[in-house]
C-alpha positions in Angstrom: 48.8 202.1 90.3 52.2 203.2 91.8 52.0 203.3 95.5 52.3 206.7 97.1 50.8 208.5 100.0 48.0 209.7 97.8 47.1 206.2 96.7 47.3 204.7 100.3 44.1 202.9 101.4 44.6 204.1 105.0 44.9 207.8 105.7 47.5 206.9 108.4 49.8 205.9 105.5 48.5 208.5 103.2 47.3 212.0 104.3 48.8 211.6 107.8 51.9 209.6 106.9 54.3 212.3 108.0 52.7 212.6 111.4 53.2 208.9 112.2 56.8 208.5 111.1 57.9 207.5 114.7 55.2 204.8 115.1 55.5 203.2 111.7 58.9 201.5 112.1 57.6 199.9 115.4 54.0 198.9 114.6 54.3 198.1 110.9 54.9 194.7 109.4 58.5 195.7 109.1 58.5 196.3 112.8 56.9 193.0 113.4 59.5 191.2 111.4 62.2 193.1 113.2 60.9 191.9 116.6 60.6 188.3 115.3 64.3 188.3 114.4 65.1 189.7 117.8 63.2 186.9 119.5 64.7 184.2 117.4 68.2 185.5 118.1 67.6 185.9 121.8 66.3 182.3 122.1 69.2 180.9 119.9 71.9 182.6 122.0 70.3 181.6 125.3 70.1 178.0 124.1 73.8 178.0 123.5 74.3 178.8 127.2 72.2 175.9 128.5 75.2 173.5 128.8 74.1 171.1 126.2 76.8 169.0 124.7 75.2 169.3 121.3 75.2 173.1 121.3 78.3 174.7 122.7 78.2 178.3 123.9 78.6 180.7 121.0 81.8 182.7 120.7 81.8 186.4 121.4 82.2 187.1 117.7 79.1 185.0 116.8 77.0 186.8 119.5 78.1 190.2 118.3 77.2 189.2 114.7 73.8 187.9 115.7 72.9 190.9 117.8 74.1 193.1 114.8 71.5 191.4 112.6 68.8 192.6 115.0 70.3 196.1 115.5 70.9 196.7 111.8 67.7 195.0 110.5 66.7 197.0 107.5 63.8 197.4 105.0 65.8 195.3 102.6 66.0 192.5 105.2 62.2 192.7 105.6 61.8 192.5 101.8 64.1 189.5 101.7 61.9 187.7 104.3 58.8 188.5 102.2 60.4 186.9 99.2 61.0 183.7 101.2 57.4 183.8 102.4 56.2 183.6 98.8 57.5 180.0 98.9 56.8 179.0 102.4 53.4 180.8 102.7 54.3 181.0 106.4 55.7 184.3 107.7 57.5 182.9 110.8 59.1 180.1 108.9 60.3 182.7 106.4 62.0 184.5 109.3 63.7 181.3 110.4 65.0 180.5 106.9 66.2 184.1 106.5 68.1 183.9 109.7 69.7 180.6 108.8 70.7 182.1 105.4 72.8 184.6 107.3 74.8 181.7 108.8 76.2 180.5 105.4 79.6 182.2 105.6 80.0 181.4 109.3 80.9 177.7 110.0 80.2 178.1 113.8 76.7 179.3 113.2 76.0 177.0 110.2 76.8 174.0 112.4 74.3 175.1 115.0 71.6 176.2 112.5 69.0 173.6 113.5 68.8 175.3 117.0 67.2 178.3 115.4 63.5 178.2 116.4 64.3 175.0 118.4 61.2 173.8 120.3 59.2 176.8 119.3 55.8 177.1 117.8 55.1 180.2 115.6 53.2 181.8 118.5 56.2 181.7 120.8 57.8 184.1 118.3 54.6 186.0 117.5 53.3 186.8 121.0 56.7 187.9 122.2 57.1 190.1 119.1 53.7 191.7 119.6 54.7 192.4 123.2 58.0 194.0 122.1 56.1 196.1 119.6 53.7 197.3 122.2 56.5 198.0 124.6 58.4 200.2 122.1 55.2 201.8 120.8 54.0 202.6 124.3 57.4 204.0 125.6 58.7 205.7 122.5 55.6 207.1 120.9 52.2 206.8 122.7 53.2 208.0 126.2 55.4 210.9 124.9 52.6 212.1 122.8 50.2 211.9 125.7 52.7 213.5 128.0 53.0 216.5 125.7 49.2 217.0 125.9 49.3 216.7 129.7 52.1 219.2 129.9 50.3 221.8 127.7 47.1 221.4 129.7 49.0 221.7 133.0 50.5 224.9 131.7 47.1 226.2 130.9 45.7 225.2 134.3 48.4 227.2 136.0 48.2 230.1 133.6 44.4 230.5 133.9 44.1 229.5 137.5 42.7 232.9 138.6 40.5 233.7 135.5 36.9 233.4 136.7 34.5 231.6 134.3 30.8 230.9 134.3 30.0 227.2 134.7 27.2 225.6 132.7 25.4 222.5 134.1 22.7 221.1 131.8 23.7 223.9 129.5 22.4 226.5 132.0 24.3 229.1 134.0 25.8 227.6 137.2 28.2 228.4 140.0 31.4 230.0 138.7 34.7 228.3 138.4 38.0 229.3 136.8 39.3 228.5 133.4 42.4 226.9 135.0 40.3 224.7 137.3 38.3 223.3 134.4 41.6 222.5 132.6 43.0 221.0 135.8 40.1 218.6 136.0 41.2 217.1 132.7 44.9 217.0 133.8 44.1 215.0 136.9 42.1 212.5 134.9 44.7 212.2 132.2 47.5 211.6 134.7 45.6 208.7 136.3 44.8 207.3 132.9 48.4 207.7 131.7 49.6 205.8 134.8 47.2 202.9 134.0 48.7 202.6 130.5 52.3 202.8 131.7 51.9 200.3 134.6 50.4 197.4 132.6 52.8 194.5 132.5 53.4 193.3 129.0 53.3 189.5 129.1 54.8 186.8 126.9 55.0 183.0 126.8 57.6 180.6 125.1 56.3 177.1 126.0 55.7 175.3 122.7 52.7 174.2 120.6 50.1 173.9 123.4 51.9 175.4 126.4 53.4 172.3 127.9 57.0 172.2 126.7 56.2 168.9 124.9 58.9 169.2 122.2 61.5 170.6 124.6 61.1 167.8 127.1 61.2 165.2 124.3 64.7 166.4 123.4 66.0 167.1 127.0 63.6 165.5 129.5 65.6 166.5 132.6 66.1 170.2 131.7 64.1 172.9 133.5 62.5 174.4 130.4 60.1 176.6 132.3 62.9 178.3 134.1 64.8 178.7 130.9 61.8 180.2 129.1 61.3 182.6 132.0 64.9 183.8 131.8 64.7 184.5 128.1 61.4 186.4 128.5 62.3 188.4 131.6 66.0 189.1 131.2 66.8 192.7 130.0 67.3 193.4 126.3 69.2 192.7 124.1 70.0 189.2 125.3 66.5 188.8 126.8 63.2 190.4 126.0 62.5 192.5 129.1 58.9 191.3 129.3 56.8 189.6 132.0 56.7 185.8 131.9 53.3 184.2 131.3 53.5 180.6 132.6 50.1 179.3 131.6 48.7 179.3 128.0 47.3 177.3 125.2 49.1 177.7 121.9 48.6 181.5 122.1 49.3 183.8 125.0 45.9 184.6 126.5 46.0 188.3 125.4 44.4 189.4 128.7 47.1 192.0 129.2 46.5 193.3 125.7 42.8 193.8 126.5 43.8 195.6 129.7 46.2 197.8 127.8 43.8 198.6 125.0 41.0 199.3 127.4 43.3 201.7 129.3 44.2 203.6 126.1 40.5 203.7 125.1 39.6 205.2 128.5 42.2 207.8 128.0 40.9 208.6 124.6 37.4 208.9 126.1 38.6 211.6 128.5 40.1 213.4 125.5 36.8 213.2 123.6 35.1 214.8 126.5 37.7 217.6 126.6 37.7 218.0 122.8 33.9 218.6 122.9 34.2 221.0 125.8 36.9 223.2 124.3 35.0 223.1 121.0 32.1 224.6 123.0 34.2 227.2 124.6 35.5 228.3 121.2 31.9 228.5 120.1 31.0 230.7 123.1 34.0 233.0 122.3 35.9 232.1 125.4 38.8 231.2 123.3 40.0 232.7 120.1 42.2 230.8 117.7 45.5 232.1 116.3 45.4 232.7 112.6 47.8 231.1 110.2 48.6 232.9 107.0 46.9 231.5 104.0 44.6 229.1 106.0 41.0 228.9 104.9 38.1 228.1 107.3 35.4 227.8 104.8 35.3 227.6 101.0 32.5 230.2 100.9 32.5 232.1 104.2 35.7 234.1 104.4 35.3 235.1 108.0 35.4 231.6 109.5 38.2 230.1 111.7 37.0 226.6 112.5 38.1 224.5 115.5 39.2 221.8 113.2 42.0 220.4 115.3 39.6 219.5 118.1 37.1 218.1 115.6 39.9 216.0 114.0 41.0 214.8 117.4 37.4 213.8 118.3 37.0 211.8 115.1 40.3 210.0 115.3 39.8 209.2 119.0 36.6 207.6 118.0 38.2 205.5 115.3 41.0 204.5 117.7 38.5 203.4 120.3 36.4 201.4 117.9 39.4 199.3 117.1 40.8 199.2 120.6 37.5 198.0 122.0 37.0 195.4 119.4 40.5 194.0 120.1 40.0 194.0 123.9 36.8 192.1 123.4 38.0 189.7 120.7 41.6 188.8 121.5 41.1 187.0 124.8 38.8 184.5 123.0 40.2 181.5 121.1 38.5 178.2 120.1 40.0 175.3 122.1 43.8 175.5 122.0 44.1 177.9 119.1 42.3 179.5 116.2 43.7 182.1 113.8 41.1 184.9 114.3 43.5 186.8 116.5 46.3 187.0 114.0 44.6 189.3 111.5 43.2 191.4 114.3 46.6 191.9 115.9 48.0 193.3 112.6 45.8 196.3 113.3 47.4 197.3 116.6 49.4 200.0 114.9 46.2 201.3 113.2 44.4 201.6 116.6 47.4 203.3 118.3 48.1 205.4 115.2 44.7 207.0 115.3 45.2 207.8 119.0 48.7 209.3 118.4 47.3 211.3 115.5 44.5 212.6 117.8 47.0 213.6 120.5 49.0 215.6 117.9 45.8 217.3 116.7 44.9 218.2 120.3 48.4 219.6 120.9 48.2 221.7 117.8 44.7 223.0 118.7 45.7 223.9 122.2 48.7 225.8 120.9 46.4 228.0 118.8 44.1 229.0 121.6 44.1 232.5 123.0 41.8 233.2 126.0 39.3 235.9 125.4 39.1 237.3 128.9 36.7 240.0 127.8 34.1 237.5 126.6 34.6 235.3 129.7 34.1 238.3 132.0 31.1 239.6 130.1 29.3 236.3 130.5 29.9 236.3 134.2 28.7 239.9 134.6 25.4 238.9 133.0 24.8 236.0 135.4 24.1 237.6 138.8 21.5 234.9 139.4 24.4 232.5 140.3 24.7 234.3 143.6 21.4 232.9 144.7 23.4 229.8 145.9 25.7 231.6 148.3 23.0 233.9 149.6 20.5 231.1 150.4 23.4 229.1 152.0 24.2 232.0 154.3 20.5 232.4 155.1 20.4 228.7 156.0 23.3 229.2 158.4 21.4 231.9 160.4 18.0 230.1 160.3 16.1 232.4 158.1 12.8 231.0 156.9 12.7 229.1 153.6 15.9 230.5 152.2 15.9 228.2 149.1 12.3 228.9 148.3 12.8 232.7 148.7 15.7 232.7 146.3 13.9 230.4 143.9 10.9 232.8 143.7 13.2 235.8 143.4 15.5 234.6 140.7 14.1 231.6 138.8 13.4 232.5 135.1 13.8 236.3 135.8 16.6 238.5 134.5 18.9 239.3 137.4 21.1 242.4 137.9 23.7 243.6 140.4 21.1 246.0 141.8 18.4 243.5 142.2 20.6 240.9 143.9 22.2 243.5 146.2 18.8 244.9 147.1 17.7 241.5 148.2 20.8 241.0 150.3 20.5 244.4 151.9 17.1 243.4 153.4 18.4 240.2 155.1 18.5 240.1 158.9 22.0 238.6 159.2 25.1 239.8 161.0 26.6 243.0 159.4 29.9 241.5 158.5 28.3 238.6 156.6 25.9 241.0 154.9 28.9 243.2 153.7 30.7 240.0 152.5 27.7 239.1 150.4 27.2 242.6 149.1 30.9 242.7 148.0 30.5 239.3 146.2 30.3 239.2 142.4 29.9 236.3 140.0 33.6 236.7 139.3 34.6 236.5 142.9 32.4 233.5 143.8 34.8 230.8 142.7 35.5 228.9 145.9 38.9 227.3 145.9 39.0 226.9 142.2 42.2 228.9 141.8 44.1 227.0 144.5 43.0 223.7 143.0 44.1 224.7 139.6 47.6 225.8 140.8 48.0 222.6 142.8 47.6 220.2 139.8 
């Protein structure tokens, strides 16, 4: 079978391939190889500046050439590494051999070739490469996609700040709010969740086979290898990696920061599952209509249907993302003794987990863009729920010490159809100050929204 999007095993590379074009170069195996080359080059250049007699500082031309290999790394380069891997059966060694092959026409680099991958175990290259992938994926794709959702929701919170809406607690009519305030609730949660994702420090180690600089010290026992490793890891790109140094490890970096990051993304996704279900319900109630697209079909047999498919797709993909993210956050920090290989195959699915999240954020943004508030339906629901004023009435009665206010309103309203006339008739008989009685008589379900509008505009 010839590979195409229609023959892809994963829908991320098939049906949804076009929607993930920004993430694929970063989180794919091609992106992984690219970062491995970046790490090897950064380490090699830094070694040349250590002052070792055996490895003189590289010339400006050699440095420019090496950094160019990173900057211009192509799909063809990735394929060339895969060809080498068929012989080595070891992907990191294949990267090392590929890099050395690029030295053949350059005597200066050829003479220093054995300093490529010097003192490194494969995991020194892998863990730094994974951190670089996550750094780029977070900053270039994940957070911008999430920010777009937050921006759209903030716009809705402000735009609908004054539109009164009936609340439903336990599925039953409850104290009114505004549409904007309910959206604002989501915005506030997402902003906090977004900050958690953005503020997690991405860690990396470069300390040899079991974390003790054994090989490094065997070669140069008096050199401060820990300080050197820290410089490479923490110095800004392109000569460093721009990550946070992890000083203690076994053969692999502990992956605790990954667990924290994946949990943070999963918590964000959970907030959006909550919102997807709520807005799906509001569409079902008729509070929102959906803009029609020419030629679009809602049902293969029911011509009238316009389904909230974007929110359904988002909910499903958020669930897939969370299943992977939670498995990774639980599994990755666990390794037998100084190393086992179970993390390696799991880590190759980071892009899948983040891909489903990004796909869901796009679906949400599309769905939100189709929504049109049906203010008539929202107002009609409110006007049929005069029983919600039982709360303010009994609260004012409490203020003035009237007997059993809660119980009176419970007997009057519970399970009974309530109208404006009935509620205002009850209020008119209350022995409370005239100004408070007039305030209650003027109150409607649509005006009983507390500070909802102000809260929505403030977000």
